[in-house]
Backbone bond lengths (Angstrom), bond angles and torsions (degrees), N, CA, C in turn:
res aa  C-N    CA-C-N  psi(-1)  N-CA   C-N-CA  omega(-1)  CA-C   N-CA-C  phi
1 M - - - 1.466 - - 1.512 112.28 -
2 G 1.265 120.06 161.54 1.437 122.63 -172.49 1.493 110.50 -76.25
3 S 1.315 114.83 171.21 1.469 121.50 178.69 1.522 109.36 -115.61
4 D 1.322 113.88 146.01 1.462 119.61 178.87 1.552 110.00 -96.78
5 D 1.335 117.44 6.75 1.439 120.79 -178.02 1.509 111.71 -73.59
6 T 1.373 116.65 122.60 1.425 119.88 -177.31 1.585 109.11 -117.73
7 A 1.318 114.93 25.27 1.487 117.99 179.69 1.522 110.19 -64.51
8 G 1.310 115.11 152.81 1.476 120.56 -177.16 1.506 111.25 98.60
9 T 1.348 114.11 -170.08 1.430 118.66 -171.95 1.538 112.56 -117.53
10 N 1.293 118.13 14.58 1.462 121.89 -179.45 1.529 110.84 -70.89
11 P 1.342 118.14 107.98 1.425 119.91 -175.81 1.535 113.52 -62.35
12 S 1.324 117.18 -36.44 1.453 120.02 179.80 1.535 112.33 -66.26
13 A 1.310 116.77 -36.70 1.471 121.13 175.94 1.501 110.66 -65.84
14 T 1.353 116.14 -41.90 1.481 118.17 177.52 1.500 111.85 -65.06
15 S 1.339 117.50 -39.74 1.471 122.00 -179.80 1.518 108.98 -64.91
16 S 1.349 116.50 -42.84 1.473 119.74 -179.61 1.529 111.39 -63.68
17 A 1.330 117.61 -41.23 1.438 120.37 179.72 1.530 110.02 -65.97
18 S 1.319 117.29 -38.99 1.451 120.14 179.48 1.519 111.59 -65.43
19 A 1.361 116.23 -40.05 1.458 121.90 177.84 1.517 110.89 -61.69
20 K 1.299 115.80 -42.29 1.473 119.98 -179.45 1.497 110.86 -64.86
21 E 1.298 116.49 -40.93 1.492 118.00 179.04 1.519 109.37 -67.14
22 T 1.329 118.63 -42.81 1.476 123.49 -176.85 1.545 109.92 -59.31
23 V 1.314 116.85 -50.50 1.467 119.57 -175.36 1.552 112.15 -75.44
24 G 1.306 115.46 -33.50 1.476 116.04 178.78 1.520 111.46 -67.77
25 R 1.329 116.28 -42.00 1.494 118.59 179.03 1.524 111.54 -68.15
26 E 1.345 116.01 -37.61 1.482 119.89 179.45 1.513 110.68 -63.65
27 A 1.313 118.07 -37.44 1.432 120.10 -179.97 1.522 112.07 -62.46
28 A 1.318 115.29 -40.92 1.472 118.45 178.47 1.495 111.73 -69.51
29 R 1.338 116.77 -42.11 1.493 119.50 -178.96 1.529 110.92 -64.66
30 S 1.327 116.95 -38.02 1.468 119.80 -172.71 1.526 116.34 -89.72
31 H 1.310 115.73 -14.42 1.477 118.69 -173.00 1.540 114.19 -124.72
32 V 1.285 119.53 -26.82 1.488 120.36 -176.61 1.519 109.33 -87.33
33 R 1.365 115.10 129.81 1.459 121.15 178.72 1.534 109.06 -126.03
34 S 1.334 116.29 156.03 1.427 120.58 178.37 1.551 110.27 -56.21
35 G 1.297 113.89 144.17 1.463 120.13 175.84 1.540 112.46 87.25
36 M 1.345 118.03 -5.92 1.420 120.57 -177.89 1.554 113.95 -76.82
37 K 1.316 115.01 153.62 1.447 125.06 169.06 1.558 106.20 -101.20
38 V 1.323 117.03 112.63 1.442 121.94 -166.52 1.532 111.80 -120.68
39 G 1.368 116.95 130.18 1.431 121.02 170.44 1.529 111.15 -83.14
40 M 1.328 114.18 130.35 1.464 118.97 -177.92 1.559 108.46 -103.81
41 G 1.350 115.11 117.97 1.477 119.28 -171.32 1.543 111.22 -81.40
42 T 1.338 116.07 -176.30 1.429 125.02 -171.47 1.531 109.51 -120.87
43 G 1.306 115.31 144.75 1.465 120.11 173.94 1.531 114.39 119.88
44 S 1.298 114.29 176.78 1.478 119.18 -173.63 1.516 116.76 -76.61
45 T 1.351 117.43 -10.11 1.442 120.71 171.97 1.526 111.04 -98.51
46 A 1.345 115.95 -47.50 1.477 120.94 -179.84 1.533 111.50 -59.98
47 I 1.333 118.71 -29.90 1.444 120.06 -176.77 1.549 111.34 -62.71
48 W 1.368 116.48 -28.10 1.437 118.36 177.46 1.481 113.34 -71.17
49 A 1.332 118.74 -27.69 1.466 121.34 172.81 1.520 110.20 -65.09
50 I 1.369 116.77 -42.51 1.447 122.64 175.22 1.517 111.17 -57.58
51 R 1.318 116.30 -45.89 1.453 121.73 -177.68 1.538 112.31 -64.95
52 E 1.334 114.90 -35.57 1.473 119.23 178.14 1.516 110.00 -71.21
53 V 1.338 117.47 -41.89 1.473 119.70 176.68 1.537 109.82 -60.13
54 G 1.329 117.57 -41.35 1.426 119.96 173.28 1.511 115.75 -57.26
55 A 1.360 114.48 -44.22 1.436 119.17 178.84 1.523 112.42 -66.65
56 L 1.326 117.62 -38.03 1.455 121.70 -179.67 1.551 109.42 -67.75
57 L 1.302 116.35 -37.85 1.508 121.17 177.94 1.547 108.46 -67.03
58 A 1.344 116.74 -42.65 1.463 119.74 -179.75 1.508 112.96 -63.65
59 S 1.346 116.80 -33.28 1.454 122.58 179.84 1.498 113.93 -80.29
60 G 1.337 117.04 -16.63 1.419 120.62 -176.22 1.529 113.51 92.67
61 A 1.361 116.62 -4.00 1.453 119.26 179.99 1.498 112.91 -68.27
62 L 1.336 116.40 -24.11 1.471 122.26 173.98 1.553 108.19 -123.47
63 T 1.345 114.84 146.52 1.456 118.90 175.06 1.518 107.31 -139.45
64 T 1.289 117.21 161.64 1.447 127.77 172.34 1.522 113.35 51.98
65 I 1.313 117.44 36.91 1.492 119.85 171.64 1.521 108.29 -77.52
66 T 1.338 115.66 140.56 1.448 122.17 171.86 1.526 105.75 -123.52
67 A 1.351 116.02 129.22 1.483 120.03 -173.68 1.491 111.20 -118.88
68 V 1.305 113.95 152.46 1.510 124.02 168.75 1.533 107.86 -118.47
69 A 1.292 117.74 124.73 1.451 123.32 -179.66 1.525 110.98 -86.88
70 T 1.324 120.29 144.10 1.448 124.08 -177.87 1.484 110.63 -98.96
71 S 1.287 121.03 -2.61 1.475 122.93 -177.02 1.554 108.68 -165.22
72 T 1.348 112.29 167.78 1.477 116.35 174.07 1.523 110.14 -61.28
73 Q 1.327 118.28 -36.63 1.471 121.35 179.52 1.520 111.27 -56.71
74 S 1.352 116.48 -51.33 1.436 120.59 -176.53 1.527 110.16 -73.30
75 E 1.287 119.09 -32.16 1.448 121.49 174.65 1.497 111.81 -60.94
76 L 1.318 117.51 -49.22 1.472 121.50 -179.83 1.552 110.65 -61.27
77 E 1.308 117.98 -41.20 1.464 122.68 -178.74 1.579 108.54 -66.01
78 C 1.306 118.62 -42.93 1.426 121.22 178.22 1.526 112.03 -63.40
79 Q 1.324 115.71 -40.88 1.438 119.18 -179.81 1.553 109.87 -67.79
80 R 1.298 117.20 -39.12 1.469 120.74 176.82 1.512 112.90 -59.20
81 L 1.325 114.83 -36.04 1.484 120.47 -174.95 1.519 112.44 -95.02
82 G 1.329 117.61 1.50 1.480 120.47 178.34 1.536 113.98 73.36
83 I 1.324 116.99 26.58 1.497 120.69 177.12 1.536 106.93 -85.14
84 P 1.306 116.07 123.79 1.505 119.48 -177.08 1.511 110.15 -64.17
85 L 1.350 116.16 132.49 1.468 122.86 -175.12 1.542 109.01 -112.70
86 R 1.284 115.51 144.04 1.475 121.42 171.40 1.539 106.92 -139.86
87 A 1.330 117.10 169.91 1.465 122.12 173.62 1.506 109.89 -100.62
88 M 1.335 116.69 162.40 1.450 120.32 -179.06 1.500 113.01 -58.95
89 N 1.339 116.21 -30.69 1.460 121.46 -177.48 1.551 114.57 -83.57
90 D 1.318 116.47 -9.26 1.474 120.35 -178.67 1.502 110.67 -67.06
91 P 1.348 117.54 144.40 1.515 120.30 -179.06 1.536 113.14 -55.97
92 E 1.331 116.04 -33.44 1.491 118.15 -179.49 1.533 110.86 -65.79
93 I 1.312 117.12 -26.37 1.458 120.09 178.56 1.539 111.44 -96.12
94 G 1.287 117.15 -44.90 1.483 121.05 175.72 1.520 112.17 65.33
95 G 1.335 118.57 27.18 1.452 120.93 176.77 1.473 116.84 75.05
96 R 1.331 117.29 9.09 1.510 121.28 -178.41 1.553 109.32 -140.85
97 L 1.351 113.16 138.76 1.472 120.78 -179.64 1.539 109.21 -118.34
98 D 1.334 115.37 152.78 1.443 119.98 175.92 1.539 109.64 -78.73
99 L 1.310 116.50 -33.04 1.506 120.78 -169.20 1.525 109.21 -157.54
100 T 1.329 114.13 142.23 1.486 118.48 165.26 1.514 108.35 -130.50
101 I 1.321 115.86 139.76 1.482 123.19 174.55 1.493 107.57 -116.13
102 D 1.318 118.14 122.63 1.450 122.32 -179.78 1.519 110.86 -149.57
103 G 1.294 116.01 169.18 1.475 121.79 177.53 1.508 109.54 -96.26
104 A 1.340 115.63 -176.78 1.458 122.73 176.77 1.523 108.49 -149.44
105 D 1.329 117.31 157.42 1.452 121.20 177.20 1.514 110.66 -95.17
106 E 1.356 118.40 -30.55 1.443 124.38 175.29 1.548 110.07 -147.76
107 I 1.319 115.97 145.41 1.451 122.12 178.78 1.555 107.82 -135.38
108 D 1.280 119.04 119.98 1.487 120.00 -179.01 1.547 111.59 -94.59
109 P 1.306 117.63 172.01 1.475 119.49 -176.31 1.523 113.95 -62.46
110 A 1.309 119.24 -18.57 1.463 121.78 177.49 1.534 111.35 -94.93
111 F 1.352 115.79 10.35 1.463 122.84 177.74 1.499 113.39 66.91
112 N 1.352 117.91 21.97 1.470 121.60 163.14 1.502 109.84 -75.34
113 L 1.299 115.87 150.34 1.471 120.31 -174.42 1.558 109.44 -124.54
114 V 1.343 112.76 157.88 1.489 121.89 157.77 1.498 104.12 -115.42
115 K 1.322 115.43 130.49 1.467 121.98 175.77 1.525 107.45 -136.99
116 G 1.308 114.62 158.95 1.494 119.76 175.75 1.482 114.65 121.97
117 G 1.339 116.92 11.56 1.451 119.94 175.85 1.528 113.86 -59.34
118 G 1.323 116.04 -29.62 1.440 123.12 177.65 1.530 113.83 -91.05
119 G 1.279 117.10 -0.14 1.475 121.98 176.08 1.509 113.97 79.68
120 A 1.319 118.92 15.39 1.510 121.02 -176.52 1.519 111.29 -109.46
121 L 1.347 116.14 22.84 1.456 119.30 -168.97 1.504 113.81 -64.80
122 L 1.319 119.81 -31.16 1.500 117.81 -178.88 1.511 113.16 -64.84
123 I 1.307 116.22 -49.88 1.493 119.40 177.82 1.529 111.16 -69.11
124 E 1.337 115.99 -36.47 1.471 118.94 177.67 1.532 110.79 -60.22
125 K 1.321 117.85 -39.47 1.467 121.97 -177.96 1.519 111.45 -72.34
126 I 1.351 115.79 -39.67 1.494 119.64 177.11 1.530 108.82 -62.02
127 V 1.297 118.53 -44.51 1.446 123.84 -175.69 1.524 109.16 -70.20
128 A 1.349 118.60 -48.30 1.457 120.65 -176.89 1.538 111.16 -63.53
129 Y 1.292 117.96 -39.63 1.462 121.85 -177.34 1.500 111.32 -75.41
130 A 1.372 118.52 -15.00 1.456 122.80 179.82 1.531 110.90 -99.13
131 S 1.354 117.20 14.35 1.446 122.10 -173.37 1.540 112.15 -110.83
132 D 1.333 114.97 137.49 1.489 117.60 177.38 1.520 110.84 -66.74
133 T 1.332 117.30 -36.38 1.482 122.35 177.21 1.540 107.68 -129.18
134 F 1.339 114.46 134.51 1.467 120.15 179.08 1.526 106.70 -120.32
135 V 1.316 118.12 116.19 1.458 123.06 178.30 1.530 110.57 -108.21
136 V 1.286 116.40 125.45 1.455 124.15 179.67 1.520 109.52 -105.35
137 V 1.290 116.56 127.37 1.468 122.96 178.81 1.522 109.74 -105.74
138 A 1.338 116.98 131.87 1.478 119.33 -169.75 1.539 112.50 -153.65
139 E 1.329 113.34 160.22 1.452 122.82 167.67 1.535 106.87 -92.64
140 P 1.366 118.34 159.83 1.482 121.16 178.93 1.519 113.73 -54.53
141 R 1.350 117.76 -35.30 1.445 119.52 -176.10 1.545 113.98 -64.32
142 K 1.333 115.22 -15.59 1.470 117.73 179.02 1.521 112.70 -79.99
143 L 1.327 117.27 -10.13 1.494 123.71 178.08 1.535 105.87 -83.27
144 V 1.340 116.90 118.62 1.456 121.59 -176.34 1.520 109.59 -129.74
145 E 1.300 116.27 159.38 1.440 120.50 176.33 1.529 113.91 -79.38
146 R 1.351 113.75 -32.25 1.452 118.97 179.45 1.556 111.83 -139.49
147 L 1.315 117.28 129.51 1.486 118.44 177.31 1.545 109.53 -63.01
148 G 1.309 114.69 141.37 1.438 120.57 175.91 1.486 113.90 94.59
149 D 1.347 120.12 -7.77 1.406 123.18 -179.82 1.546 112.90 -64.79
150 S 1.371 114.44 -44.42 1.437 117.96 -178.39 1.478 116.75 -117.50
151 F 1.381 115.87 -2.06 1.451 119.68 -175.36 1.505 109.50 -144.61
152 A 1.302 116.31 133.08 1.453 122.81 177.85 1.518 109.71 -66.89
153 V 1.329 116.91 150.02 1.460 122.24 173.51 1.573 108.24 -82.97
154 P 1.343 117.02 116.33 1.474 115.81 179.24 1.516 112.69 -86.21
155 L 1.316 113.35 153.73 1.483 119.43 175.19 1.564 107.72 -134.99
156 E 1.332 112.56 139.15 1.482 116.20 170.67 1.510 107.52 -92.01
157 V 1.334 116.46 124.59 1.468 123.45 -168.33 1.505 110.74 -126.17
158 L 1.298 117.19 135.76 1.441 121.95 173.15 1.531 108.55 -61.75
159 P 1.314 120.71 127.53 1.491 120.37 -173.72 1.514 113.87 -53.32
160 L 1.325 116.87 -40.88 1.478 118.07 -174.54 1.537 111.83 -70.41
161 A 1.338 117.55 -11.11 1.457 121.18 -179.33 1.541 112.44 -102.57
162 R 1.320 117.21 10.72 1.431 121.58 -174.17 1.529 113.64 -53.93
163 V 1.337 118.98 -52.21 1.484 119.02 -175.74 1.503 111.84 -69.50
164 P 1.345 122.35 -48.20 1.451 117.32 178.78 1.538 114.04 -63.33
165 V 1.344 116.15 -31.19 1.494 117.56 176.57 1.517 110.18 -66.84
166 M 1.296 118.25 -41.86 1.461 120.01 -177.88 1.556 111.38 -67.85
167 R 1.338 116.31 -33.92 1.455 120.36 175.29 1.529 111.66 -66.48
168 A 1.343 116.26 -38.95 1.451 121.17 178.56 1.501 110.82 -67.46
169 L 1.380 117.81 -37.35 1.434 120.40 177.98 1.556 111.97 -65.81
170 Q 1.299 116.13 -35.28 1.456 120.70 176.82 1.501 112.44 -64.97
171 T 1.309 116.69 -36.99 1.491 120.51 175.96 1.527 111.57 -65.35
172 L 1.337 116.76 -24.01 1.474 119.53 177.61 1.515 112.32 -88.33
173 G 1.341 116.98 4.90 1.439 121.77 -179.93 1.507 114.34 90.70
174 G 1.339 116.44 8.84 1.450 117.78 -179.44 1.503 116.37 -90.57
175 E 1.321 114.21 163.58 1.464 122.21 179.40 1.514 107.27 -119.10
176 P 1.345 119.95 87.35 1.460 121.23 -170.75 1.564 111.65 -89.63
177 V 1.306 112.57 148.76 1.494 118.72 173.17 1.579 105.89 -142.09
178 V 1.301 116.14 145.36 1.444 121.12 173.12 1.504 109.57 -76.70
179 R 1.320 117.15 127.95 1.480 120.77 -178.64 1.532 110.66 -69.87
180 E 1.302 114.05 126.21 1.476 120.88 -179.39 1.516 109.88 -90.85
181 A 1.326 116.27 141.69 1.421 123.29 178.71 1.518 113.42 -72.41
182 A 1.335 116.11 152.52 1.461 120.66 171.39 1.522 108.71 -95.97
183 R 1.312 115.73 142.50 1.496 121.78 178.12 1.510 112.53 64.86
184 K 1.294 120.39 19.35 1.479 124.54 171.20 1.519 106.92 -157.44
185 M 1.333 115.95 157.73 1.438 120.32 177.25 1.507 108.51 -84.51
186 G 1.361 115.00 143.24 1.459 117.81 172.45 1.539 112.13 101.01
187 A 1.315 112.42 -172.68 1.463 120.93 -173.43 1.504 112.15 -75.29
188 V 1.336 115.37 156.79 1.456 121.61 167.88 1.540 108.22 -66.33
189 I 1.284 116.03 130.87 1.484 122.93 175.98 1.496 107.23 -108.45
190 T 1.304 117.11 125.44 1.506 122.88 -177.49 1.532 109.66 -75.65
191 D 1.340 113.86 172.02 1.494 119.57 177.57 1.536 108.45 -61.62
192 N 1.323 119.85 -21.25 1.469 123.83 -177.19 1.536 112.69 -96.64
193 G 1.336 116.77 5.28 1.461 122.78 176.98 1.554 115.29 78.63
194 N 1.328 114.00 24.19 1.490 120.02 178.55 1.497 110.05 -112.57
195 I 1.352 115.80 176.60 1.475 119.26 177.55 1.514 109.77 -106.99
196 I 1.334 114.27 165.33 1.439 122.11 178.83 1.534 108.41 -111.13
197 V 1.321 116.40 125.85 1.478 123.15 171.74 1.547 108.45 -107.80
198 D 1.320 117.11 122.60 1.446 121.08 176.30 1.549 107.48 -98.91
199 V 1.333 114.67 131.38 1.473 119.42 -176.98 1.523 109.86 -125.21
200 R 1.315 116.58 127.92 1.431 120.11 172.45 1.576 110.23 -102.77
201 F 1.339 112.79 143.58 1.461 119.93 -179.97 1.532 107.70 -117.75
202 P 1.359 118.81 101.94 1.429 120.13 -177.94 1.514 113.94 -60.66
203 A 1.309 118.59 -32.51 1.451 123.29 178.20 1.530 112.53 -88.56
204 P 1.291 120.33 146.74 1.476 120.83 174.72 1.520 111.62 -58.14
205 F 1.333 115.69 148.57 1.445 120.93 179.41 1.516 111.66 -138.14
206 D 1.308 117.59 157.48 1.443 123.08 175.10 1.535 109.08 -84.18
207 P 1.356 118.29 113.87 1.476 118.61 -171.05 1.544 112.96 -58.46
208 P 1.329 122.75 -47.46 1.510 119.28 178.27 1.499 113.44 -59.64
209 A 1.336 116.48 -41.47 1.477 118.97 -179.29 1.533 110.55 -67.53
210 M 1.318 117.05 -41.87 1.469 118.83 178.17 1.532 111.67 -66.96
211 D 1.306 116.30 -38.12 1.456 121.45 175.13 1.542 110.24 -52.91
212 A 1.347 114.52 -49.53 1.473 120.22 -178.51 1.521 110.21 -66.51
213 A 1.345 119.09 -37.95 1.453 121.70 -178.77 1.559 111.42 -66.73
214 L 1.315 115.47 -44.23 1.444 119.81 179.60 1.534 109.98 -66.11
215 A 1.309 117.82 -40.00 1.472 122.23 179.25 1.528 111.64 -61.32
216 S 1.308 117.43 -25.93 1.468 121.80 -174.22 1.567 113.56 -85.98
217 I 1.348 116.54 -5.23 1.451 119.63 -179.03 1.546 110.75 -83.16
218 P 1.346 116.90 118.03 1.482 119.16 177.89 1.514 112.05 -56.02
219 G 1.305 115.23 130.17 1.494 120.72 -179.83 1.515 111.06 102.24
220 V 1.343 120.40 -18.33 1.427 121.14 172.86 1.521 109.85 -84.34
221 L 1.275 117.29 112.72 1.467 123.19 -178.09 1.528 112.27 -79.92
222 C 1.296 115.52 -30.53 1.507 121.80 -179.82 1.512 108.58 -166.86
223 N 1.346 116.66 145.96 1.420 119.87 170.11 1.532 111.17 -117.56
224 G 1.294 115.59 160.62 1.473 120.40 -170.60 1.537 114.72 -85.82
225 L 1.358 117.34 8.00 1.456 120.28 173.44 1.536 109.24 -86.00
226 F 1.360 115.99 117.91 1.433 122.63 176.26 1.528 107.39 -106.10
227 T 1.333 115.97 101.80 1.491 119.99 -174.47 1.524 112.83 -117.56
228 K 1.323 118.40 5.64 1.462 118.82 -176.59 1.552 113.66 -126.63
229 T 1.305 115.82 15.66 1.433 119.71 -170.84 1.569 113.58 -96.61
230 H 1.355 118.40 -27.03 1.458 120.93 179.24 1.508 110.97 51.67
231 P 1.369 117.54 60.18 1.449 119.88 -172.85 1.506 114.78 -77.30
232 I 1.319 116.79 158.97 1.454 123.29 162.40 1.544 105.57 -87.63
233 V 1.296 118.72 128.56 1.456 121.64 -176.22 1.511 109.23 -111.43
234 L 1.321 116.51 123.22 1.485 122.25 174.96 1.545 107.59 -103.19
235 V 1.305 115.44 122.02 1.479 121.16 -178.11 1.503 111.28 -114.66
236 A 1.344 116.44 127.94 1.451 121.53 177.65 1.529 109.19 -80.95
237 R 1.307 119.32 119.95 1.423 123.74 178.28 1.543 111.28 -91.67
238 E 1.347 114.31 162.80 1.479 118.29 -175.67 1.528 114.98 -65.68
239 D 1.322 116.14 -22.34 1.454 120.05 -178.36 1.518 110.63 -86.12
240 G 1.324 118.95 6.74 1.435 122.03 178.34 1.536 115.30 89.63
241 T 1.328 117.18 -2.05 1.477 120.56 175.66 1.515 110.24 -86.05
242 V 1.333 114.07 166.54 1.447 121.36 177.44 1.513 107.42 -121.89
243 E 1.358 116.02 124.26 1.439 121.15 -179.88 1.521 109.46 -100.42
244 T 1.309 118.22 136.73 1.456 123.32 177.45 1.514 110.11 -101.58
245 L 1.309 117.56 124.51 1.453 124.57 177.04 1.530 109.89 -115.80
246 Q 1.304 116.58 137.27 1.442 120.59 -176.35 1.532 109.28 -139.52
247 P 1.388 117.60 138.47 1.474 117.39 175.53 1.510 110.83 -67.86
248 A 1.274 117.34 152.27 1.489 121.93 177.47 1.549 107.65 -69.39
249 R 1.286 114.93 136.01 1.450 120.07 -179.89 1.515 111.26 -90.91
């Protein structure tokens, strides 16, 4: 997942951090309403939506919000801010959410997404697909002409299925690698105890068809192609404004 650290003198890093804060806070202000059941996304942009919800609750501008966290990161931030948390199976949630706000690693012109750079794609996908409205917060660089050009497609994989999954990915034209952890030896381990396999596809692919193909591989618990969510996308522009993009209905 990304970092919110803007230490140093790199102007582009400072600008990027400011854009993330702007669009994350705007998403919360413009879409979260009292009484909602809200999915709280993961990453360095979505965390600003969580912080804005916390601020709105503290000020009394929002009341009776119930949240579902998509990762340990978002869970800890919600707990720090006093945002009430539930699980998708809890009676108060009933397996359905009014709204989820999350980030994305890539967004194509058809509003298909690649997600999972932070390794939380399984829960992110469950939560996003169970939401009446899905809002994606992003910087302009996340808008791409073709998924996979700049970011590998991540998959959450059962560890014992690693080798057959990677062989199956190669037959699909992919170049898979197990994601290695930082500051520890070995693979990244997800919140669910699985590994992440990142796969690059040198040739163009149809996102919905590839989504279905990846989902059919035994041992793949989730892939990072989000092709059925029809999100509202909020993009932070360089002039400090936030642009709203929506797929045609």
